[in-house]
N, C-alpha and C positions, 0 to 999 in steps of 0.2 A: 581216765576212761574206764567204763564198766568192763569187768572181766567175765560177765555172765555169758555162758555159751548160748548162742541163739538156737532156739528149737522151733520157733514158729507157732508154739502153743500159747497158752494163756500168759499174759504179761504180768509179772510180779507187781505187787501193790506199789512199792516205792518207785518203780520205773514208770508206772502210770502217773504217779504224783509228779515226777520230774517232767514227763511229757506235758502234764497240765500246766507247769510253769511256762512252757512255751506258748500255751494259750493266753497266759497273762501278758507275755511280751507282745503277742499279736494284737491283743486288745489295746495295749498302750500305743503301739506303733500305728495301728489302724484308725483309732478313734480320738485320741487326745487332740491331734491336730485339727480334726473336724470340729470338736467342741470349742476350740479357741480361734479358729481362722476368722470367722465373721465377727465375733465380739472384739477381737484385738485389731485386725487389719481394717475392718469396715467401720465399726462403731467408735473405737478408740483412736485409731490412726487416720481414719477418714478416707481410706482407699475405696474407690467405687466398688459396690457389691458385685457388679458384673465382672470386674477385673479380679476380685478375690476368687470368684468361681472359676474363671479362666486359669488363674495361677495354680489352682488345685487340679484342674482338668488336664492341663498340658502334660504332666508326667505320665498320664495314661497312654499317650501316644508313644512315649519312650518305653513304657511297659510292654507295648506290643512287640518290641524287640527284645528287651532284657528278660522278660518272664520265660518265654520258650527257650531262649538261649541259656538261661540259668538252669532250666529243667534238663536240657540236653547235656550241659556241662556236668551237672550233678550225676546224671545217669552214667556218663562215660568216665567219671573220675575214678582213679585207682590209687588214692592216697593211702598211706599206712593206717591212718586213723579213720578211714571211711570215706564215703563219697557224699555224705550229707553234713556231718558234724563240723568239719573245719569251716565250711561256709557259714553255718549258723553262728559260730563264734565271731567271725569277722563281721557279719551283717548286723548282729545285735550291738557289737562294740561301736562300730562307726555310726550306726543309726542313733544310738544314744547321744553321741557327741554332736552330731549334726542337729538333732532335735533341740538340744540345749541352745544352739546358736541362732535358731530361726527367729526367736523372740527379741533379739537385740536390735530390731529396727528402730529408727528414730522418728518422732513426730515432725522433726524439722525437714525430713526428706520430701521430695516432690512425689507426685502420683507415679511418675515414670520410675523413679528410683525405688519406691516401695514395691511396685509391681515386679520389677526386675529382681529385687532381692528375694521376695517371697517365691517367685517362680524358680529362680536358680536354686535356692535352698530346698524347695520342695522336690525338685528333680534329684538332687543329691540324696535327700532323705528317702525317697521312694525307691531309689536304686539300692540303698542299703537294706531297705525293707524287703525287696525282692531277694537279695542275697540270703537273707534270713528265712523268709517264710516259705519259699519254694522248696528248699531242702527239708525244712521242718515238716511241711505237709507230706512230702515223700516219705520221711521217716515214720510218720504216723500211719501211713498206709501199709508199711512193711513190718511194723512191730509184731503183728500176729497174723496167722493164716486162719484163725478161728473166726468164722463169720459173725458169731454172737459176741465174742470178746472184743471185736472191732467196735461195736456199739458202746461197750463199757469204756474202752480206751478214749473214744471221742467224748463220752460223758464226763470223764475226768478233765479233759481239756476244756469242755464247756463250763464245768463247775469252777475251775480256777480262772477262766476268762470272766465269769460272772463276779468272782471275788475282785478281780481287777476293775470290773465295771462299777463296783461300789466307789472306787476312787476317781475314775475318769470324769464323771459328771461334775465333780467338785473342782475341776481344774480352773474354770472361770471364777467361781466363788473364792477360791484360794488367792486369786490375784488381789482381792480386797482385804485379805488377812493382814492385820496391822503390822506384825513383824516383817512381812514381805513388802506390802505396799506403802507403809508409813502414812504420812499425812499429806493433805493437798486436795486439789479438785479431783473429781471422779476419774477422769482420764489419766491424770498424772499418777494416781495411786495404782490404777490397773496396769499401766505400762511399766511401772517400777516392779510391781508384784509378779508380772508374768515372766520376768527374767529368772526369778527364783523358782517359780513353778516349772519352767522349762528345764532348769538344772535338776530338779527333783525327779521329774518323769524321765529325763535322760538317763539318770542313774538307775532307775527301776527297769528301764529297757535293757540296759547292759546286764544287770544281774539276772533277771528272769529269762533272758535269752541264752545265757551261758549254761544254765542248769541242765536243760535237756541234752545239750551238746556234750556235757561232761558225764552224764549218767546213762542215757539210753543206749541200747544196743542195736546196731544195724543188721540187716539181713545180708550175710556174706555171699549169698547166691549171685547177687547182681554183679559182684566184683569179678566173677569168672566168665560172664557172658560176653559175647561179641559187642563191640561198639557200634553205634548206629548214627548215621549222619543226621543233622538237624532237619534237612529237607524231607528225608524219608520218615523221620520220627513225627514231624508235623502232619504229613500226609496221612499216615496211619492213624494218628490220634484223632484227627478231624473227620475220619471216615467211620469212627466208632459210634454207632447209632445210640446205644445206651448212654454214652458219655455226653453226646449232644443234648439228650433229654435232660441230663443232670444240669448242664450248663443253662438250659432254658429255665429249669426250676429256680436256680439261685439267681440268675440274672434278672428275671422279671420280678422276683420278690424284692431284690435290692433296688431295682428301678422304682418300684412303687414306694418303698419306705424312705429311701434316701433322697428322692426327688423333693420330698416335703420336709425332711428332717431339719434343715436349717431354719425353716419357718417356725418351729416350735418355740424357740427363744423369742422371736419377734412377736408371736401371738401372746406369749407370757407377758412380755414387756408392755405392748401397746394395746392389747385387748383385755387380758385378765387384770393387769395392774396399772393401766392408764398412764404408762410412761415411767413407772418406778423401776429402775434397772436393778437396784439392790434386792427388792422383794422378788422380782422376777428371777434373778440369778439364784436366789435361795430356793424358790419353787422348782426351777429347772434342775438344780442339783438334787433336791429331794426326790423329784419324779424319776430321774434316771437312777438314783439309788434304789428306789422301790422296784424299778425295772430289773436292776441287778439282783436284788434280794429274791424277787419272784423267780428269776432264772435259776438262782441257787436252789431254791426250794423245789423247783420243777425238775431239775436234772436227774435225780434218782428215779422219779416217776417216768420220765421220758425213756431212760435206759431200760426200765422194766417193761414198759409198753412196747418198745421196739423189739425186745427179745421175745416177748410173750405173744404179741399179735402181728409182728412183722414190721419191717421198716417202712415199707411203702404205704400200708394202710394207716399207720400212725402219722406219717407225714401228711396224708390227705386231710385228716381231721385237724391237724395243726394249721394247715393253710385256711381251713374254714374259720377257725378261731381268729386267725390274723385278720380276715376280712371283717368279721364282726367287731373286733376291737377298734378297727379304723373307723367304721361307720359310727360307732358310739361317740367319737370325738365331737361330732356336731352337737350332741345333747349334753355331754358331760364337761365340755370346756365352757365355763360360764363365769363372768366376773363376780356374780353373787356368791358363788361357792368355788373358788379357784382349785381347791384341793380335791374336788370331785374328779379332776383330770387324772389323778393318780390311779383311778380304777382302770382307765384305758391302758396305762403303762403296765399295771399288774396283770392284765389279760394278754397284752401283746408279748410280754416277755417269755412265758412258757411256750408260746407258739414259735418264737424265734429261736429259743433254746433247742426245741425239737428240730427245727430246720438245720441248725449248725451241727448238732449231734448226728442226726440220721444221714444227712448228705455226706458228711465226712466218712461215715461207715460205708455208705453206698459207693463212694468213690473208690475205696479200697476193693470192694467187690468188682468194680469195673476193671481194676488192674488184673484181677484173676481172669476175667473174661478176655482181656487183651492177651494175657499169657497163653490162654487156651488157643488163641488164633495165631499168635506170633512166636510163641516160645520164649519171650523175653519179659523180664520184670522192668517196667518203665514207670515206676511211681513218680520219678522226678518230672517227666514230661507231662503226665496227667495232672500232677499237682500244680505245675507251672501254668498250664492252660486254665485249670480251674481257678487258680489264684488270680490270673489275669482278668478273667471274666468277673470275678468278685470285685477287684479293684476298678475295673472299667465300669461296672454297674454302680459302684459307690461314687467314685470321683468324676466319672463322666457326667452323671446326672447332677452332681453338685455344681459342675461348671454351668449347667443349664439353670440350676436353681437360683444362682445369683441373678440371672436375667429375670427370672420369675418374680423374685423379691422386688427388683427394680420395676418390673412391669406392673406389679400390684399397686404401686404408688407410694410405697413406704419410703420415708425420708428420715434417715438416722439423725439428722440435725434437729428434728422436731421432737418434742416430748409427747405431743398428742398427734395422732394420725387421723386422717379422714375416714369416715365409716365405710366408704366404698372400698378403700384399700384393705381394710381389715376383713370385710366380707369376702373379697376375692381370695385372700389367704385362707380363710376358714373353709370355704367351699373346696378349694384345692386340697387342703389338708385332710378333709374327710373322704373325698371321692377318688382321688388318684390312686392311693395304695390298693383298694379293693379291685380296681380295674386291672392292674398289673398282676396282682396275686392270682386272680382268676385264670390268667394265661398260664401261670406257673402250675396251678392245679391241674390244668388240662395236660401239661407235659408229664406230670406225675401219674395221671390216670393211665397213660399209654406206656409207662416204663415197664420193660419186660423181665428184668432180673429179680424176680421174687425169691423168697427163701428156698422154695423147692428147687428152682433152677440153679441157685447158687450151690446148694448141696451137691447137685449133680456135677457141676463144674469142678468143685473142690475134689470130689471123688475121682474124676478123670485126671486131674492134675497130679494127685497123689499116686495114682496108678502109673502114670508116665515116669515119675521119679523112681518108683520101685523097679521099673523095667530097664532103667538106665544102667 
């Protein structure tokens, strides 16, 4: 464990790097399962798309209990090695093991057995994810009390998450890799290959999750404060007006983006490449790698804009860019030039990088606002509820997205789909995200904790400490 004395000032470079590793773990745990769920369980194993969506969505109901419970447990923990890091170690370790096991389902199983297997493993995996990510987010909010350095800390996390994002889109394509998949028909190769891919990403989850737990330093102030019951903690958190606006910002963005995200591969396969899964998997992987590279390139710029012009103003412009990039999919997704679709990904990525960086920094500001009103540092509970709304926004809508894919008329047993089904998906893909992001933009417009107000809050909190 790190021996650095916590000061609340600017975070040293290597500690920011270590916290960034936690961003990689979060990327692996949060997204690889999303990239593989439909291709493996629906297309390769034949499980109904609606059932795949439900299997991913069910753990969100469990999260409604485990996320706030984990946040309150973390805030009230008084272990020798801290109230965040022991849980991060356990969550990343068991998460990596469980992730590796998910993909050992058999094509000989019935629809019921496939559904129960995927649902049960998803519940276990997302429980481990909660045990890791809630304390990790709390740790990030307490690493520094400097309101500008918070943005830099979150920029490091976003940078390393984007590095991981270079690998995650290739998860499906790796299943076709000959040393993994071997020879045989397409589905046989994929189902053999995904077992090795699961082991690879399970290992990465364990390693990247342990690094921040072993290196980063916690704020010791929280270890000395009174404990708070979960009922009181939830009530106080959900009465925090700025926090509810943050929840609205992230929830509606994720509603818009992830409601249509599973459709991207289907559009690639059946619209851009007329049923060729190999070419579509390649474009899908390249597109998401472009997305990750654009996020990497944008991270320093977002950090500079956020510290120079303010977090809220920068976030507003990012939401506008997100709306524009979604509308352009109607024009730039074309079978004549499939690679024009990469432009949309290159525009969307900086916008989403800005969202993750700035909202992470703003969440830490909300913890200051809460301390001003309650006298307590409760990063764990705020991180828990923030994490829950993120996971609810992603997986909840993915549960619905399975029905939407089925409603559109797409049949994975067919190589060529009817034009009506493809048109429905394209319209949805282009118009749904801007509709939800517009609601998020309205929440941002009314957010009250700008930089001036936060400097006042920090000054008052520092004055209180000096008078103790």
